[in-house]
mmCIF file of the N, C-alpha and C atoms, coordinates in Angstrom:
data_MODEL
# 
_entry.id   MODEL 
# 
loop_
_atom_site.group_PDB 
_atom_site.id 
_atom_site.type_symbol 
_atom_site.label_atom_id 
_atom_site.label_alt_id 
_atom_site.label_comp_id 
_atom_site.label_asym_id 
_atom_site.label_entity_id 
_atom_site.label_seq_id 
_atom_site.pdbx_PDB_ins_code 
_atom_site.Cartn_x 
_atom_site.Cartn_y 
_atom_site.Cartn_z 
_atom_site.occupancy 
_atom_site.B_iso_or_equiv 
_atom_site.pdbx_formal_charge 
_atom_site.auth_seq_id 
_atom_site.auth_comp_id 
_atom_site.auth_asym_id 
_atom_site.auth_atom_id 
_atom_site.pdbx_PDB_model_num 
ATOM 1   N N  . MET A 1 1  ? 134.974 85.532  172.288 1.00 0.00 ? 1  MET A N  1 
ATOM 2   C CA . MET A 1 1  ? 135.520 86.135  171.245 1.00 0.00 ? 1  MET A CA 1 
ATOM 3   C C  . MET A 1 1  ? 134.542 87.123  170.471 1.00 0.00 ? 1  MET A C  1 
ATOM 4   N N  . LEU A 1 2  ? 133.409 86.448  170.357 1.00 0.00 ? 2  LEU A N  1 
ATOM 5   C CA . LEU A 1 2  ? 132.321 87.267  169.649 1.00 0.00 ? 2  LEU A CA 1 
ATOM 6   C C  . LEU A 1 2  ? 131.910 88.349  170.384 1.00 0.00 ? 2  LEU A C  1 
ATOM 7   N N  . VAL A 1 3  ? 131.889 88.337  171.734 1.00 0.00 ? 3  VAL A N  1 
ATOM 8   C CA . VAL A 1 3  ? 131.444 89.524  172.498 1.00 0.00 ? 3  VAL A CA 1 
ATOM 9   C C  . VAL A 1 3  ? 132.442 90.596  172.455 1.00 0.00 ? 3  VAL A C  1 
ATOM 10  N N  . LEU A 1 4  ? 133.735 90.293  172.318 1.00 0.00 ? 4  LEU A N  1 
ATOM 11  C CA . LEU A 1 4  ? 134.846 91.241  172.225 1.00 0.00 ? 4  LEU A CA 1 
ATOM 12  C C  . LEU A 1 4  ? 134.808 91.975  170.943 1.00 0.00 ? 4  LEU A C  1 
ATOM 13  N N  . LYS A 1 5  ? 134.468 91.325  169.884 1.00 0.00 ? 5  LYS A N  1 
ATOM 14  C CA . LYS A 1 5  ? 134.178 91.837  168.516 1.00 0.00 ? 5  LYS A CA 1 
ATOM 15  C C  . LYS A 1 5  ? 132.911 92.832  168.576 1.00 0.00 ? 5  LYS A C  1 
ATOM 16  N N  . ILE A 1 6  ? 131.896 92.483  169.274 1.00 0.00 ? 6  ILE A N  1 
ATOM 17  C CA . ILE A 1 6  ? 130.763 93.408  169.225 1.00 0.00 ? 6  ILE A CA 1 
ATOM 18  C C  . ILE A 1 6  ? 131.073 94.572  170.051 1.00 0.00 ? 6  ILE A C  1 
ATOM 19  N N  . LEU A 1 7  ? 131.575 94.458  171.272 1.00 0.00 ? 7  LEU A N  1 
ATOM 20  C CA . LEU A 1 7  ? 132.049 95.546  172.087 1.00 0.00 ? 7  LEU A CA 1 
ATOM 21  C C  . LEU A 1 7  ? 132.968 96.449  171.283 1.00 0.00 ? 7  LEU A C  1 
ATOM 22  N N  . LEU A 1 8  ? 133.939 96.007  170.557 1.00 0.00 ? 8  LEU A N  1 
ATOM 23  C CA . LEU A 1 8  ? 134.846 96.892  169.829 1.00 0.00 ? 8  LEU A CA 1 
ATOM 24  C C  . LEU A 1 8  ? 133.977 97.652  168.692 1.00 0.00 ? 8  LEU A C  1 
ATOM 25  N N  . ALA A 1 9  ? 133.045 96.927  168.120 1.00 0.00 ? 9  ALA A N  1 
ATOM 26  C CA . ALA A 1 9  ? 132.271 97.604  167.022 1.00 0.00 ? 9  ALA A CA 1 
ATOM 27  C C  . ALA A 1 9  ? 131.405 98.717  167.545 1.00 0.00 ? 9  ALA A C  1 
ATOM 28  N N  . VAL A 1 10 ? 130.927 98.433  168.742 1.00 0.00 ? 10 VAL A N  1 
ATOM 29  C CA . VAL A 1 10 ? 130.045 99.464  169.471 1.00 0.00 ? 10 VAL A CA 1 
ATOM 30  C C  . VAL A 1 10 ? 130.932 100.720 169.885 1.00 0.00 ? 10 VAL A C  1 
ATOM 31  N N  . ALA A 1 11 ? 132.129 100.434 170.341 1.00 0.00 ? 11 ALA A N  1 
ATOM 32  C CA . ALA A 1 11 ? 132.997 101.471 170.778 1.00 0.00 ? 11 ALA A CA 1 
ATOM 33  C C  . ALA A 1 11 ? 133.510 102.340 169.550 1.00 0.00 ? 11 ALA A C  1 
ATOM 34  N N  . VAL A 1 12 ? 133.682 101.705 168.392 1.00 0.00 ? 12 VAL A N  1 
ATOM 35  C CA . VAL A 1 12 ? 134.180 102.383 167.311 1.00 0.00 ? 12 VAL A CA 1 
ATOM 36  C C  . VAL A 1 12 ? 132.898 103.238 166.796 1.00 0.00 ? 12 VAL A C  1 
ATOM 37  N N  . ALA A 1 13 ? 131.746 102.738 166.744 1.00 0.00 ? 13 ALA A N  1 
ATOM 38  C CA . ALA A 1 13 ? 130.595 103.388 166.350 1.00 0.00 ? 13 ALA A CA 1 
ATOM 39  C C  . ALA A 1 13 ? 130.395 104.598 167.152 1.00 0.00 ? 13 ALA A C  1 
ATOM 40  N N  . VAL A 1 14 ? 130.602 104.537 168.443 1.00 0.00 ? 14 VAL A N  1 
ATOM 41  C CA . VAL A 1 14 ? 130.303 105.721 169.410 1.00 0.00 ? 14 VAL A CA 1 
ATOM 42  C C  . VAL A 1 14 ? 131.322 106.741 169.080 1.00 0.00 ? 14 VAL A C  1 
ATOM 43  N N  . VAL A 1 15 ? 132.568 106.302 168.858 1.00 0.00 ? 15 VAL A N  1 
ATOM 44  C CA . VAL A 1 15 ? 133.458 107.346 168.616 1.00 0.00 ? 15 VAL A CA 1 
ATOM 45  C C  . VAL A 1 15 ? 133.311 108.015 167.296 1.00 0.00 ? 15 VAL A C  1 
ATOM 46  N N  . MET A 1 16 ? 132.949 107.334 166.225 1.00 0.00 ? 16 MET A N  1 
ATOM 47  C CA . MET A 1 16 ? 132.631 107.912 165.036 1.00 0.00 ? 16 MET A CA 1 
ATOM 48  C C  . MET A 1 16 ? 131.342 108.777 165.018 1.00 0.00 ? 16 MET A C  1 
ATOM 49  N N  . PHE A 1 17 ? 130.397 108.424 165.730 1.00 0.00 ? 17 PHE A N  1 
ATOM 50  C CA . PHE A 1 17 ? 129.280 109.297 166.043 1.00 0.00 ? 17 PHE A CA 1 
ATOM 51  C C  . PHE A 1 17 ? 129.659 110.530 166.703 1.00 0.00 ? 17 PHE A C  1 
ATOM 52  N N  . ARG A 1 18 ? 130.451 110.571 167.711 1.00 0.00 ? 18 ARG A N  1 
ATOM 53  C CA . ARG A 1 18 ? 130.850 111.759 168.503 1.00 0.00 ? 18 ARG A CA 1 
ATOM 54  C C  . ARG A 1 18 ? 131.647 112.634 167.580 1.00 0.00 ? 18 ARG A C  1 
ATOM 55  N N  . MET A 1 19 ? 132.567 111.999 166.815 1.00 0.00 ? 19 MET A N  1 
ATOM 56  C CA . MET A 1 19 ? 133.299 112.899 165.766 1.00 0.00 ? 19 MET A CA 1 
ATOM 57  C C  . MET A 1 19 ? 132.508 113.470 164.823 1.00 0.00 ? 19 MET A C  1 
ATOM 58  N N  . GLY A 1 20 ? 131.407 112.905 164.231 1.00 0.00 ? 20 GLY A N  1 
ATOM 59  C CA . GLY A 1 20 ? 130.414 113.412 163.246 1.00 0.00 ? 20 GLY A CA 1 
ATOM 60  C C  . GLY A 1 20 ? 129.745 114.521 163.939 1.00 0.00 ? 20 GLY A C  1 
ATOM 61  N N  . LEU A 1 21 ? 129.200 114.421 165.264 1.00 0.00 ? 21 LEU A N  1 
ATOM 62  C CA . LEU A 1 21 ? 128.596 115.549 165.914 1.00 0.00 ? 21 LEU A CA 1 
ATOM 63  C C  . LEU A 1 21 ? 129.494 116.711 166.161 1.00 0.00 ? 21 LEU A C  1 
ATOM 64  N N  . ALA A 1 22 ? 130.792 116.504 166.335 1.00 0.00 ? 22 ALA A N  1 
ATOM 65  C CA . ALA A 1 22 ? 131.613 117.561 166.579 1.00 0.00 ? 22 ALA A CA 1 
ATOM 66  C C  . ALA A 1 22 ? 131.920 118.404 165.349 1.00 0.00 ? 22 ALA A C  1 
ATOM 67  N N  . VAL A 1 23 ? 131.997 117.673 164.152 1.00 0.00 ? 23 VAL A N  1 
ATOM 68  C CA . VAL A 1 23 ? 132.118 118.481 162.900 1.00 0.00 ? 23 VAL A CA 1 
ATOM 69  C C  . VAL A 1 23 ? 130.860 119.172 162.543 1.00 0.00 ? 23 VAL A C  1 
ATOM 70  N N  . LEU A 1 24 ? 129.764 118.589 162.863 1.00 0.00 ? 24 LEU A N  1 
ATOM 71  C CA . LEU A 1 24 ? 128.448 119.251 162.522 1.00 0.00 ? 24 LEU A CA 1 
ATOM 72  C C  . LEU A 1 24 ? 128.315 120.606 163.415 1.00 0.00 ? 24 LEU A C  1 
ATOM 73  N N  . ARG A 1 25 ? 128.724 120.539 164.731 1.00 0.00 ? 25 ARG A N  1 
ATOM 74  C CA . ARG A 1 25 ? 128.762 121.514 165.536 1.00 0.00 ? 25 ARG A CA 1 
ATOM 75  C C  . ARG A 1 25 ? 129.506 122.622 165.015 1.00 0.00 ? 25 ARG A C  1 
ATOM 76  N N  . MET A 1 26 ? 130.820 122.265 164.646 1.00 0.00 ? 26 MET A N  1 
ATOM 77  C CA . MET A 1 26 ? 131.732 123.424 164.058 1.00 0.00 ? 26 MET A CA 1 
ATOM 78  C C  . MET A 1 26 ? 131.045 124.094 162.886 1.00 0.00 ? 26 MET A C  1 
ATOM 79  N N  . LEU A 1 27 ? 130.555 123.291 162.032 1.00 0.00 ? 27 LEU A N  1 
ATOM 80  C CA . LEU A 1 27 ? 129.842 123.869 160.815 1.00 0.00 ? 27 LEU A CA 1 
ATOM 81  C C  . LEU A 1 27 ? 128.594 124.796 161.138 1.00 0.00 ? 27 LEU A C  1 
ATOM 82  N N  . ALA A 1 28 ? 127.979 124.470 162.119 1.00 0.00 ? 28 ALA A N  1 
ATOM 83  C CA . ALA A 1 28 ? 126.764 125.165 162.623 1.00 0.00 ? 28 ALA A CA 1 
ATOM 84  C C  . ALA A 1 28 ? 127.115 126.395 163.358 1.00 0.00 ? 28 ALA A C  1 
ATOM 85  N N  . THR A 1 29 ? 128.275 126.563 163.795 1.00 0.00 ? 29 THR A N  1 
ATOM 86  C CA . THR A 1 29 ? 128.737 127.767 164.700 1.00 0.00 ? 29 THR A CA 1 
ATOM 87  C C  . THR A 1 29 ? 128.706 129.003 163.810 1.00 0.00 ? 29 THR A C  1 
ATOM 88  N N  . PRO A 1 30 ? 127.919 130.073 164.089 1.00 0.00 ? 30 PRO A N  1 
ATOM 89  C CA . PRO A 1 30 ? 127.874 131.243 163.198 1.00 0.00 ? 30 PRO A CA 1 
ATOM 90  C C  . PRO A 1 30 ? 129.198 131.978 163.392 1.00 0.00 ? 30 PRO A C  1 
ATOM 91  N N  . LEU A 1 31 ? 129.524 132.698 162.319 1.00 0.00 ? 31 LEU A N  1 
ATOM 92  C CA . LEU A 1 31 ? 130.715 133.450 162.093 1.00 0.00 ? 31 LEU A CA 1 
ATOM 93  C C  . LEU A 1 31 ? 130.596 134.611 163.184 1.00 0.00 ? 31 LEU A C  1 
ATOM 94  N N  . PRO A 1 32 ? 131.830 135.045 163.713 1.00 0.00 ? 32 PRO A N  1 
ATOM 95  C CA . PRO A 1 32 ? 131.742 136.180 164.701 1.00 0.00 ? 32 PRO A CA 1 
ATOM 96  C C  . PRO A 1 32 ? 131.452 137.494 164.017 1.00 0.00 ? 32 PRO A C  1 
ATOM 97  N N  . GLU A 1 33 ? 130.696 138.362 164.660 1.00 0.00 ? 33 GLU A N  1 
ATOM 98  C CA . GLU A 1 33 ? 130.500 139.552 164.081 1.00 0.00 ? 33 GLU A CA 1 
ATOM 99  C C  . GLU A 1 33 ? 131.652 140.307 163.766 1.00 0.00 ? 33 GLU A C  1 
ATOM 100 N N  . PRO A 1 34 ? 131.595 141.116 162.729 1.00 0.00 ? 34 PRO A N  1 
ATOM 101 C CA . PRO A 1 34 ? 132.760 142.012 162.339 1.00 0.00 ? 34 PRO A CA 1 
ATOM 102 C C  . PRO A 1 34 ? 132.905 143.022 163.438 1.00 0.00 ? 34 PRO A C  1 
ATOM 103 N N  . PRO A 1 35 ? 134.193 143.433 163.544 1.00 0.00 ? 35 PRO A N  1 
ATOM 104 C CA . PRO A 1 35 ? 134.447 144.623 164.636 1.00 0.00 ? 35 PRO A CA 1 
ATOM 105 C C  . PRO A 1 35 ? 133.777 145.923 164.132 1.00 0.00 ? 35 PRO A C  1 
ATOM 106 N N  . PRO A 1 36 ? 133.454 146.769 164.956 1.00 0.00 ? 36 PRO A N  1 
ATOM 107 C CA . PRO A 1 36 ? 132.870 148.070 164.633 1.00 0.00 ? 36 PRO A CA 1 
ATOM 108 C C  . PRO A 1 36 ? 133.861 148.849 163.700 1.00 0.00 ? 36 PRO A C  1 
ATOM 109 N N  . ALA A 1 37 ? 133.358 149.570 162.777 1.00 0.00 ? 37 ALA A N  1 
ATOM 110 C CA . ALA A 1 37 ? 134.160 150.309 161.789 1.00 0.00 ? 37 ALA A CA 1 
ATOM 111 C C  . ALA A 1 37 ? 135.202 151.167 162.436 1.00 0.00 ? 37 ALA A C  1 
ATOM 112 N N  . GLY A 1 38 ? 135.010 151.766 163.615 1.00 0.00 ? 38 GLY A N  1 
ATOM 113 C CA . GLY A 1 38 ? 135.967 152.404 164.257 1.00 0.00 ? 38 GLY A CA 1 
ATOM 114 C C  . GLY A 1 38 ? 137.099 151.762 164.985 1.00 0.00 ? 38 GLY A C  1 
ATOM 115 N N  . GLU A 1 39 ? 136.979 150.498 164.984 1.00 0.00 ? 39 GLU A N  1 
ATOM 116 C CA . GLU A 1 39 ? 138.131 149.746 165.611 1.00 0.00 ? 39 GLU A CA 1 
ATOM 117 C C  . GLU A 1 39 ? 139.132 149.114 164.661 1.00 0.00 ? 39 GLU A C  1 
ATOM 118 N N  . LEU A 1 40 ? 139.106 149.387 163.255 1.00 0.00 ? 40 LEU A N  1 
ATOM 119 C CA . LEU A 1 40 ? 139.928 148.985 162.349 1.00 0.00 ? 40 LEU A CA 1 
ATOM 120 C C  . LEU A 1 40 ? 141.254 149.896 162.568 1.00 0.00 ? 40 LEU A C  1 
ATOM 121 N N  . ARG A 1 41 ? 142.322 149.421 162.271 1.00 0.00 ? 41 ARG A N  1 
ATOM 122 C CA . ARG A 1 41 ? 143.589 150.021 162.460 1.00 0.00 ? 41 ARG A CA 1 
ATOM 123 C C  . ARG A 1 41 ? 144.173 150.165 161.100 1.00 0.00 ? 41 ARG A C  1 
ATOM 124 N N  . LYS A 1 42 ? 144.922 151.264 160.856 1.00 0.00 ? 42 LYS A N  1 
ATOM 125 C CA . LYS A 1 42 ? 145.602 151.373 159.638 1.00 0.00 ? 42 LYS A CA 1 
ATOM 126 C C  . LYS A 1 42 ? 146.928 150.708 159.632 1.00 0.00 ? 42 LYS A C  1 
ATOM 127 N N  . VAL A 1 43 ? 147.278 149.840 158.732 1.00 0.00 ? 43 VAL A N  1 
ATOM 128 C CA . VAL A 1 43 ? 148.576 149.147 158.668 1.00 0.00 ? 43 VAL A CA 1 
ATOM 129 C C  . VAL A 1 43 ? 148.993 149.287 157.166 1.00 0.00 ? 43 VAL A C  1 
ATOM 130 N N  . LYS A 1 44 ? 150.285 149.237 157.015 1.00 0.00 ? 44 LYS A N  1 
ATOM 131 C CA . LYS A 1 44 ? 150.882 149.090 155.645 1.00 0.00 ? 44 LYS A CA 1 
ATOM 132 C C  . LYS A 1 44 ? 151.793 147.944 155.573 1.00 0.00 ? 44 LYS A C  1 
ATOM 133 N N  . LEU A 1 45 ? 151.275 146.870 155.239 1.00 0.00 ? 45 LEU A N  1 
ATOM 134 C CA . LEU A 1 45 ? 152.030 145.588 155.034 1.00 0.00 ? 45 LEU A CA 1 
ATOM 135 C C  . LEU A 1 45 ? 151.892 145.044 153.656 1.00 0.00 ? 45 LEU A C  1 
ATOM 136 N N  . GLN A 1 46 ? 152.890 144.473 153.135 1.00 0.00 ? 46 GLN A N  1 
ATOM 137 C CA . GLN A 1 46 ? 152.861 143.872 151.780 1.00 0.00 ? 46 GLN A CA 1 
ATOM 138 C C  . GLN A 1 46 ? 153.382 142.316 152.025 1.00 0.00 ? 46 GLN A C  1 
ATOM 139 N N  . TYR A 1 47 ? 152.513 141.494 151.374 1.00 0.00 ? 47 TYR A N  1 
ATOM 140 C CA . TYR A 1 47 ? 152.738 140.033 151.415 1.00 0.00 ? 47 TYR A CA 1 
ATOM 141 C C  . TYR A 1 47 ? 152.856 139.517 150.122 1.00 0.00 ? 47 TYR A C  1 
ATOM 142 N N  . ARG A 1 48 ? 153.628 138.349 149.896 1.00 0.00 ? 48 ARG A N  1 
ATOM 143 C CA . ARG A 1 48 ? 153.763 137.703 148.769 1.00 0.00 ? 48 ARG A CA 1 
ATOM 144 C C  . ARG A 1 48 ? 153.741 136.218 148.932 1.00 0.00 ? 48 ARG A C  1 
ATOM 145 N N  . CYS A 1 49 ? 152.963 135.605 148.015 1.00 0.00 ? 49 CYS A N  1 
ATOM 146 C CA . CYS A 1 49 ? 152.837 134.114 147.931 1.00 0.00 ? 49 CYS A CA 1 
ATOM 147 C C  . CYS A 1 49 ? 154.148 133.443 147.478 1.00 0.00 ? 49 CYS A C  1 
ATOM 148 N N  . SER A 1 50 ? 154.762 132.641 148.109 1.00 0.00 ? 50 SER A N  1 
ATOM 149 C CA . SER A 1 50 ? 155.972 131.947 147.702 1.00 0.00 ? 50 SER A CA 1 
ATOM 150 C C  . SER A 1 50 ? 155.872 130.996 146.654 1.00 0.00 ? 50 SER A C  1 
ATOM 151 N N  . LEU A 1 51 ? 154.550 130.525 146.497 1.00 0.00 ? 51 LEU A N  1 
ATOM 152 C CA . LEU A 1 51 ? 154.239 129.490 145.464 1.00 0.00 ? 51 LEU A CA 1 
ATOM 153 C C  . LEU A 1 51 ? 154.079 130.091 143.995 1.00 0.00 ? 51 LEU A C  1 
ATOM 154 N N  . CYS A 1 52 ? 153.223 131.126 143.978 1.00 0.00 ? 52 CYS A N  1 
ATOM 155 C CA . CYS A 1 52 ? 152.768 131.569 142.741 1.00 0.00 ? 52 CYS A CA 1 
ATOM 156 C C  . CYS A 1 52 ? 153.144 133.020 142.448 1.00 0.00 ? 52 CYS A C  1 
ATOM 157 N N  . GLY A 1 53 ? 153.666 133.807 143.406 1.00 0.00 ? 53 GLY A N  1 
ATOM 158 C CA . GLY A 1 53 ? 154.171 135.158 143.376 1.00 0.00 ? 53 GLY A CA 1 
ATOM 159 C C  . GLY A 1 53 ? 153.092 136.196 143.455 1.00 0.00 ? 53 GLY A C  1 
ATOM 160 N N  . THR A 1 54 ? 151.912 135.890 143.922 1.00 0.00 ? 54 THR A N  1 
ATOM 161 C CA . THR A 1 54 ? 150.849 136.930 144.071 1.00 0.00 ? 54 THR A CA 1 
ATOM 162 C C  . THR A 1 54 ? 151.182 137.836 145.186 1.00 0.00 ? 54 THR A C  1 
ATOM 163 N N  . GLU A 1 55 ? 151.028 139.097 144.919 1.00 0.00 ? 55 GLU A N  1 
ATOM 164 C CA . GLU A 1 55 ? 151.361 140.107 146.077 1.00 0.00 ? 55 GLU A CA 1 
ATOM 165 C C  . GLU A 1 55 ? 150.105 140.800 146.468 1.00 0.00 ? 55 GLU A C  1 
ATOM 166 N N  . VAL A 1 56 ? 150.064 140.957 147.718 1.00 0.00 ? 56 VAL A N  1 
ATOM 167 C CA . VAL A 1 56 ? 148.902 141.629 148.491 1.00 0.00 ? 56 VAL A CA 1 
ATOM 168 C C  . VAL A 1 56 ? 149.391 142.861 149.435 1.00 0.00 ? 56 VAL A C  1 
ATOM 169 N N  . ARG A 1 57 ? 148.650 144.054 149.353 1.00 0.00 ? 57 ARG A N  1 
ATOM 170 C CA . ARG A 1 57 ? 149.029 144.972 150.240 1.00 0.00 ? 57 ARG A CA 1 
ATOM 171 C C  . ARG A 1 57 ? 147.816 145.085 151.325 1.00 0.00 ? 57 ARG A C  1 
ATOM 172 N N  . MET A 1 58 ? 148.182 145.036 152.561 1.00 0.00 ? 58 MET A N  1 
ATOM 173 C CA . MET A 1 58 ? 147.143 145.165 153.478 1.00 0.00 ? 58 MET A CA 1 
ATOM 174 C C  . MET A 1 58 ? 147.206 146.588 154.133 1.00 0.00 ? 58 MET A C  1 
ATOM 175 N N  . THR A 1 59 ? 145.985 147.356 154.111 1.00 0.00 ? 59 THR A N  1 
ATOM 176 C CA . THR A 1 59 ? 146.015 148.724 154.395 1.00 0.00 ? 59 THR A CA 1 
ATOM 177 C C  . THR A 1 59 ? 145.218 148.868 155.687 1.00 0.00 ? 59 THR A C  1 
ATOM 178 N N  . VAL A 1 60 ? 144.253 148.034 156.109 1.00 0.00 ? 60 VAL A N  1 
ATOM 179 C CA . VAL A 1 60 ? 143.570 148.000 157.432 1.00 0.00 ? 60 VAL A CA 1 
ATOM 180 C C  . VAL A 1 60 ? 143.473 146.599 157.964 1.00 0.00 ? 60 VAL A C  1 
ATOM 181 N N  . ALA A 1 61 ? 143.467 146.601 159.261 1.00 0.00 ? 61 ALA A N  1 
ATOM 182 C CA . ALA A 1 61 ? 143.369 145.259 160.005 1.00 0.00 ? 61 ALA A CA 1 
ATOM 183 C C  . ALA A 1 61 ? 142.837 145.533 161.299 1.00 0.00 ? 61 ALA A C  1 
ATOM 184 N N  . THR A 1 62 ? 142.273 144.454 161.959 1.00 0.00 ? 62 THR A N  1 
ATOM 185 C CA . THR A 1 62 ? 141.736 144.700 163.328 1.00 0.00 ? 62 THR A CA 1 
ATOM 186 C C  . THR A 1 62 ? 142.744 144.754 164.381 1.00 0.00 ? 62 THR A C  1 
ATOM 187 N N  . ASP A 1 63 ? 143.972 144.354 164.133 1.00 0.00 ? 63 ASP A N  1 
ATOM 188 C CA . ASP A 1 63 ? 145.044 144.728 165.121 1.00 0.00 ? 63 ASP A CA 1 
ATOM 189 C C  . ASP A 1 63 ? 146.249 145.144 164.434 1.00 0.00 ? 63 ASP A C  1 
ATOM 190 N N  . GLU A 1 64 ? 147.321 145.585 165.147 1.00 0.00 ? 64 GLU A N  1 
ATOM 191 C CA . GLU A 1 64 ? 148.521 146.143 164.620 1.00 0.00 ? 64 GLU A CA 1 
ATOM 192 C C  . GLU A 1 64 ? 149.378 145.105 163.993 1.00 0.00 ? 64 GLU A C  1 
ATOM 193 N N  . ALA A 1 65 ? 149.326 143.822 164.452 1.00 0.00 ? 65 ALA A N  1 
ATOM 194 C CA . ALA A 1 65 ? 150.181 142.689 163.900 1.00 0.00 ? 65 ALA A CA 1 
ATOM 195 C C  . ALA A 1 65 ? 149.243 141.599 163.411 1.00 0.00 ? 65 ALA A C  1 
ATOM 196 N N  . PRO A 1 66 ? 148.476 141.742 162.281 1.00 0.00 ? 66 PRO A N  1 
ATOM 197 C CA . PRO A 1 66 ? 147.599 140.714 161.938 1.00 0.00 ? 66 PRO A CA 1 
ATOM 198 C C  . PRO A 1 66 ? 148.293 139.513 161.461 1.00 0.00 ? 66 PRO A C  1 
ATOM 199 N N  . ASP A 1 67 ? 147.598 138.448 161.437 1.00 0.00 ? 67 ASP A N  1 
ATOM 200 C CA . ASP A 1 67 ? 148.073 137.123 160.853 1.00 0.00 ? 67 ASP A CA 1 
ATOM 201 C C  . ASP A 1 67 ? 148.226 137.200 159.273 1.00 0.00 ? 67 ASP A C  1 
ATOM 202 N N  . PRO A 1 68 ? 149.247 136.652 158.703 1.00 0.00 ? 68 PRO A N  1 
ATOM 203 C CA . PRO A 1 68 ? 149.320 136.745 157.241 1.00 0.00 ? 68 PRO A CA 1 
ATOM 204 C C  . PRO A 1 68 ? 148.233 136.181 156.564 1.00 0.00 ? 68 PRO A C  1 
ATOM 205 N N  . PRO A 1 69 ? 147.875 136.761 155.305 1.00 0.00 ? 69 PRO A N  1 
ATOM 206 C CA . PRO A 1 69 ? 146.600 136.037 154.506 1.00 0.00 ? 69 PRO A CA 1 
ATOM 207 C C  . PRO A 1 69 ? 147.184 134.693 153.948 1.00 0.00 ? 69 PRO A C  1 
ATOM 208 N N  . ARG A 1 70 ? 146.270 133.875 153.622 1.00 0.00 ? 70 ARG A N  1 
ATOM 209 C CA . ARG A 1 70 ? 146.521 132.657 152.987 1.00 0.00 ? 70 ARG A CA 1 
ATOM 210 C C  . ARG A 1 70 ? 146.328 132.654 151.614 1.00 0.00 ? 70 ARG A C  1 
ATOM 211 N N  . HIS A 1 71 ? 147.264 131.927 150.891 1.00 0.00 ? 71 HIS A N  1 
ATOM 212 C CA . HIS A 1 71 ? 147.140 131.918 149.378 1.00 0.00 ? 71 HIS A CA 1 
ATOM 213 C C  . HIS A 1 71 ? 147.779 130.604 148.923 1.00 0.00 ? 71 HIS A C  1 
ATOM 214 N N  . CYS A 1 72 ? 147.255 129.922 147.904 1.00 0.00 ? 72 CYS A N  1 
ATOM 215 C CA . CYS A 1 72 ? 147.652 128.611 147.557 1.00 0.00 ? 72 CYS A CA 1 
ATOM 216 C C  . CYS A 1 72 ? 147.778 127.681 148.723 1.00 0.00 ? 72 CYS A C  1 
ATOM 217 N N  . MET A 1 73 ? 146.943 127.767 149.712 1.00 0.00 ? 73 MET A N  1 
ATOM 218 C CA . MET A 1 73 ? 146.865 126.919 150.803 1.00 0.00 ? 73 MET A CA 1 
ATOM 219 C C  . MET A 1 73 ? 147.980 126.981 151.767 1.00 0.00 ? 73 MET A C  1 
ATOM 220 N N  . ASP A 1 74 ? 148.710 128.246 151.757 1.00 0.00 ? 74 ASP A N  1 
ATOM 221 C CA . ASP A 1 74 ? 149.774 128.405 152.682 1.00 0.00 ? 74 ASP A CA 1 
ATOM 222 C C  . ASP A 1 74 ? 149.898 129.886 152.983 1.00 0.00 ? 74 ASP A C  1 
ATOM 223 N N  . ASP A 1 75 ? 150.565 130.223 154.134 1.00 0.00 ? 75 ASP A N  1 
ATOM 224 C CA . ASP A 1 75 ? 150.625 131.551 154.594 1.00 0.00 ? 75 ASP A CA 1 
ATOM 225 C C  . ASP A 1 75 ? 151.357 132.327 153.735 1.00 0.00 ? 75 ASP A C  1 
ATOM 226 N N  . MET A 1 76 ? 151.182 133.494 153.365 1.00 0.00 ? 76 MET A N  1 
ATOM 227 C CA . MET A 1 76 ? 151.939 134.435 152.536 1.00 0.00 ? 76 MET A CA 1 
ATOM 228 C C  . MET A 1 76 ? 153.062 135.029 153.318 1.00 0.00 ? 76 MET A C  1 
ATOM 229 N N  . GLU A 1 77 ? 154.261 135.360 152.694 1.00 0.00 ? 77 GLU A N  1 
ATOM 230 C CA . GLU A 1 77 ? 155.394 135.960 153.396 1.00 0.00 ? 77 GLU A CA 1 
ATOM 231 C C  . GLU A 1 77 ? 155.356 137.402 153.429 1.00 0.00 ? 77 GLU A C  1 
ATOM 232 N N  . LEU A 1 78 ? 155.696 137.945 154.524 1.00 0.00 ? 78 LEU A N  1 
ATOM 233 C CA . LEU A 1 78 ? 155.746 139.334 154.713 1.00 0.00 ? 78 LEU A CA 1 
ATOM 234 C C  . LEU A 1 78 ? 156.922 139.924 153.934 1.00 0.00 ? 78 LEU A C  1 
ATOM 235 N N  . GLN A 1 79 ? 156.748 140.887 153.084 1.00 0.00 ? 79 GLN A N  1 
ATOM 236 C CA . GLN A 1 79 ? 157.805 141.375 152.236 1.00 0.00 ? 79 GLN A CA 1 
ATOM 237 C C  . GLN A 1 79 ? 158.318 142.649 152.824 1.00 0.00 ? 79 GLN A C  1 
ATOM 238 N N  . ALA A 1 80 ? 157.529 143.637 153.188 1.00 0.00 ? 80 ALA A N  1 
ATOM 239 C CA . ALA A 1 80 ? 157.994 144.849 153.608 1.00 0.00 ? 80 ALA A CA 1 
ATOM 240 C C  . ALA A 1 80 ? 156.825 145.579 154.367 1.00 0.00 ? 80 ALA A C  1 
ATOM 241 N N  . THR A 1 81 ? 157.206 146.404 155.337 1.00 0.00 ? 81 THR A N  1 
ATOM 242 C CA . THR A 1 81 ? 156.308 147.299 155.980 1.00 0.00 ? 81 THR A CA 1 
ATOM 243 C C  . THR A 1 81 ? 156.664 148.645 155.569 1.00 0.00 ? 81 THR A C  1 
ATOM 244 N N  . GLU A 1 82 ? 155.741 149.363 154.984 1.00 0.00 ? 82 GLU A N  1 
ATOM 245 C CA . GLU A 1 82 ? 155.779 150.714 154.315 1.00 0.00 ? 82 GLU A CA 1 
ATOM 246 C C  . GLU A 1 82 ? 155.622 151.634 155.567 1.00 0.00 ? 82 GLU A C  1 
ATOM 247 N N  . GLU A 1 83 ? 156.505 152.693 155.759 1.00 0.00 ? 83 GLU A N  1 
ATOM 248 C CA . GLU A 1 83 ? 156.331 153.590 156.841 1.00 0.00 ? 83 GLU A CA 1 
ATOM 249 C C  . GLU A 1 83 ? 155.952 154.945 156.246 1.00 0.00 ? 83 GLU A C  1 
# 
């Protein structure tokens, strides 16, 4: 019975150690370099935060259908695309 408890404790310690290393590796990974200035695309999108009402207009992005910005820990809602 004592041997089983020791094996379980060692297994839990190994799992926690690996999880800690994974978190440290994620924090140590450098941010990707920004795209060259010529690769930004013009867009006209307007977003609104559903929680507080903050509005944002996006005028340039790295692709034509960018992910919505985050505000109040949630994705903002697309309001309109200006043509």
